[in-house]
N, C-alpha and C positions, 0 to 999 in steps of 0.2 A: 147351419148352427142349431143348437138344442133349444127347445121351447123353455120359457122360463116358468118358475113356480110362483103362483100367485101367492103373495104375503097375506096371511090370515091371522085372525086371533088365536091365542094359543090353544084353545079347546076345538079349533076348526082345521088343525093341520091336515092337509090333504094327502094321506099316506099313499093312496093309489097313484096320484099323479107323480109324486116323488119317486116311487118304486119304477114307474115307467122310464125314468131317466137314468137308470142304472141297468144297462143291457145284460150284465152279468148274471143278474138275479132271475133271469128268465130261463135259464138253462137247468137241466137236470143233472144230478150226481147220483151214480149208481141206481139209475132209472127211478129216482125219487126227486121231487122238486127241491131245488137248493134252499135250505134254510141257513143263513149265514149269521151265525152268533159269535163271531171272532172280531169285532170291529175295534176292540181294545188293542189287538196286535197290529192290525192295519185295516182301515176302512176301505170299502169299495169305492169306485169312481164314477161320478156322473158324467153324462155326455158332455157337459159344458167343459169339463177338464180334459176329456179325452180328445174332444175337437180343438180345444186351445192348442194343445201340445202338437197335434197333426197339422193345424193351420199354421202355427209358428214355423214349423220345418218346412212346410210347403211354400210359404209366401215371404218370410221375412228373416230367415235365420242368418246371423253373422256373429262374429265375435264383437265384444262390446267394449266400450270406453275407450279403445285406442284408435279404432277406425275412424277416417274421415269421409268415408264413402256413405251414400245414402242408406244402403241395407244396414250398416253398422249403426248408424244414428237411429234408424227406426228401432232397431232391436235394443239398443241401449235405452231409449226413451220407454220402451214397454218393460223393460227389466227394472230400470229405476222407478217407474211409476208404481211397482208392487211395494217398494218401500213405504210409499205413502199409503197404500191399502192397509199394509200391515200396521203402521202406526195408528191409523184411524181405528182398526180392529181392535188394538190394545188400548186405545186412548193413550198413546205415549205423548209426552209433550213435544217430542222432535223426531222428524225422520232420520236424523243423523244418529239416533239411538238404536236404530234397527240394524242388526248385524245379521247377515245371511250365513248360515252354517249348513252342513250336510244333514243334521238331525239334532235332537236334544242332547244326545250323547256328546257330539262334538262340541255344542254350546257349552255344556257343563266343563268338559275338559278345557275349554278355552278359559273359562273363569278359573278353574283350579290352576292353570298354568299362568295366566296373566295376572289375575288379582292375587293369586297365591304368591307370586313373585314379590308382592308388596308386604307380605307378612313376615313376622320375625319368629325365630324359636321361642317356644313357651306360649304362643298365642294358640288359639283353638278354633276349630271349626265344629259345629253342631249339626248333625243330621238326625233322623229318626229310625226307629225299628222297622218301619215299613217302606223303605227306600228301595226302588229299582236299583239294579247294579249300576246303572248309569250315574246315579247320584251317590254311589258309595265308593267304587273302586277309584275314581279320580282323586277322592280326598285321601284314601289310603296311600295313593302314590305321592301325593303332596306331603303327607305326614312323613312318609319314608325318606324323602330327598330333602325336606326343609326343616324337619324337627318339630313341626307343629303338633298339637294334640288333637286327636279325633274324639269327640264325644257323642254318645248316642242317647238320644231322648227316647224313653220307653213309651209304649202304647198301652192302653187299658185292655182288659180281656175283650171288651166290646169291639175294639179295633179304632178307637180315637186316640188322638195324641195326647199324652198326658201332660197338660199345660203346667200343673203345679211342678212336676219334674223338669219341665224344660226351664221353668223361672229359676229353679235351684242350680241348673247348669250354667246359667247366665250370671249368677250372683257374684263372682269374683272378678267380674269385668275384664277377663281375658279372652273372651270369645270374640273374634273378628268377623265371623260369618256363621248365620243359621241358614242352612241349605235343606229345604224339606219339600216333599211332594205336595202339590195342591189338591190332587185327587189320587188315591192309591190304585194301582192297576191290578191289585189282588182283591182288597176289601172293598173297594168303591168308596172308602172313607173320603169325605171333603174336609180338609183341615181348615180351621178358622183363620184364614190368612191375615186379616187385618189385625187381629188380636196378637198373633205371632209376631208380625212386624213391629207392632207397637212394643211389645216386650223385648224384642231384639234391639230397637232403637234406643230404649230406655237404658240398656245395658251397653251401649256403645258399639254395637255390632250392626253390620249389613245383613240383609236378608235376600235369599234366593228362592224362587218358587219354581219347582218342576211342573210346568202346566201341560205337560204332553197329554193327559187324559182330560183335565179340566176344560181346556179351550174348546174342546169338541162338543161339550154339553151345556155350557153355560156362558153367558156374557162374561167377559174379562176386561177389567179396568185397572191397569197397573198402578194409576194414581190413587185410585180409591183403595186399593189393596195396601198401598204404602210400600210397595216392593222396591228393591234396588236392582235386582236382576230377575229376569223371567225368561223361560225357555219353553219352546214348543216345537213340534215336529209336523211337517205338512202331510205326511202319509196317513196319519190318524184323522186329519182334518179333511178328509175326502179329496186330498191332493196327491201328487206324486211322491215316491220315494226320492231320497237324495237332497231334500231341501229341508232345512229347519231355520229356526229363528233364535236369536239371543237379543232380548231387550236389556239394556242397562242404562242407568242414569249417565248422561254425557260426562259428568265430571269424573265418574269413575272410569269410563272408557278412555278419557283423555290421560289418566295418571297411569292406566295399565300398559306395559310393554306388548309388542306384538305377539301373537301366538305362532305363526309361521312366517317364514320370509320367501320372498320371490316377487314376481311380477304383480303390478297393480297395488301394492300395498305400501309402495315407496314414493317419496318426493323426489330425491336425487340419489345417485348410486356413483361411487368411484371405488377404485380398488382399496382406498384406505378406510372409507365409512360410507354408511347409508343414513339417509333420514327419512322419516316415515310420513306417509299420507295422512291427511286428517281423518278423523273418525267419520263413518264406519269403515272406510276403506283400508284402514291400517290393519283390520283384522280379516281381510278378505283376499288373501294371496292367490295368485293364479286365476286361470280361466274358471269361472264359477259354473253352477248348474244353471245355465241360462234358460233353457227351455222349462225346466222343472220349477224355476222361480216364477217365470210368467204364469205357468199353470197354477201355481200356488195362489196368485192374485185372482185366477179364475174360480178356484175352489172357495176362497173367501167370499167373493162376490155372490157366488151361487147360495152358500149358506146364509148370507145376509139377506138374500131376497126372501128366504123362507122366514127369518127373524130368529135370533137366539132365544128369545123368550119362548116362541112356539116349540123350539127344539127341545128347551128345558122342560117344559110342561109335558110334552110328548114322552120323553123318556122317564120323567118321574111317574107318569102313569103306567108306562110299561114295567118299570122297576117294581112298583108295588104289585102289579098284576102278577108278575113273575114270582115274586116272594110268596104270593098267596097260593099260586099254582104248586110250587115246588114243595110247599108245606104239606100237600096231599100225597107226596111221593113216599112209600114206605122205606125206611132205613136211610133217607137223605137228611144230610144236615148242611145248612147254609153256614159258611164261615164268616164270623163276625156279625156284629149288630150295631154298626156305628150310628151316631146321632143323626149324621147327614151322609146319605149314600148316593152316589151316582150310578150311571147305567152299567155297573159291573157287578156280577155275583159269582163267587167262588163256592164251590160245594163238594162234599164228599159223601160217599154212600157205603153202608156198612157191607163189608165183604167183597167189595168190587173196587179194583184199583182204578184211579183216575184214568190212566191210559187205556184200560179196558173200556170204561165208559166212553172216552172220546172216539175210540176205534169203532165201537158199536153204534154210536150216534152217527158216525160218518157213513156207516153202511146203509143208514137210513136217510142220508142226504143232509145231515145236520152237522154243521161245522162248529165246534167249540174248541177251546184251548185246553191242553192238560199238561201239568208238569209244575216246576217251581216258579214259573213267570218271572225269571230273572230277579227272584227276590228270596234267596236261600236262607239269609238270616231271619226274614220275616217267617218262613216256613218252620224254622227251628223255634222261633218264639210261639207259634201256633202249635208246636207238637206235631207237625206233619211233615211228610216228605213231598207231597204233591196235591193239587187239588185240581178239579175240573172247573172251567170258568166259562160262562156265558156272558157275553157283552154286547150291548145294543148300539144301533146307529140310527139315524134319522129315518132308515127305510124299514126298520123292524116294526112288525105288526103283531097283534095278539095271537092270531092263529099261528104264528111261528113260535111262540111261548107255549101254546097248547101242544104242538107237535113235540116240542122238547119234552114236556112234562109226561105226555103220553108214552113216549119212546122210553123215557127213563123208568116208568113203572114197568114196561115190558123187560128191560134189562134187568131190573131188580128181580122180578119173577123168574128170569133164566138162570139166575145164580142161587135162588134160595129154593 
């Protein structure tokens, strides 16, 4: 098994020891050392996660919940144990409030389908201008099938949520749900979640936070946030693909109808009718992502050995360093200047298309993202068609930021 990382004070995060646990980072790309700055899309995996998946398949794999044999019982125990791990990670009041999904997208679709089934025509859902398509398209689909209203909360020119405008959207008491990102995947903007939740509740609305980006960078406490629904995805949190989480207050889950039907989400079945299992199993139809769920538990255990406070401090320092280094690149403009920014920086460069930037960086071993980042309405709000995006993980180090900035200068010089 992998060596553990010593938990240290924030300013003493041991980047070298952490990087040694990510075997993929030691390789070269186009004969250059790999500089991976695309963690907001999907983070790399430490040995703890890789070993967990391999060991599960080698030593204890079986289907869960239904089996009476030793292997099934052992795997079920490991799988259900992750529910407790996730509940503690989010400071959820109960393990029964943890629903496993494939990703944040499925989690939000679940809420749109099942909570949405409780809404009446004329009620409204509020989202913001900076949402990922995963927190936009499901609400459009609900609007079109159920007759609810979809309201859009604007952002400021700096990239912060306009709270005064949000308050106005809530004023008529028709809003049933406010669904907003906790951290923008394009601007890095961290939204003031507790303030948003208080505003929503005062107006009689529930609140959902898409925490896909936030949980990677900072400690998350759903009770302190005042959230009603919270979603995140494992593959951005150094875990596998194919596993995500919906946390919701149990009273809401109890009231919501199932999302999908099939095995494991039922209590009884006859040809005439079926009855549902208790939550959270009511929302977990079919054989789940067993190996991936167990490995998500390993990913959370691994990051908590480091300490989320240390992770947050490390990435705050990196973000500040990167903003300063990019400021020295001629013709480059960082998009947005939010009051509170996480480890995501989008940028454009005069006379160079973002796709060309990403391609040329890749030829130098540097991986960034380019495009609309599944946020086309936000791009239109910003007057852009695309940006390049650098995003950081716990394994990112200042020398990689230096490589990015120096290569961007060369790219700029090539085009002018």
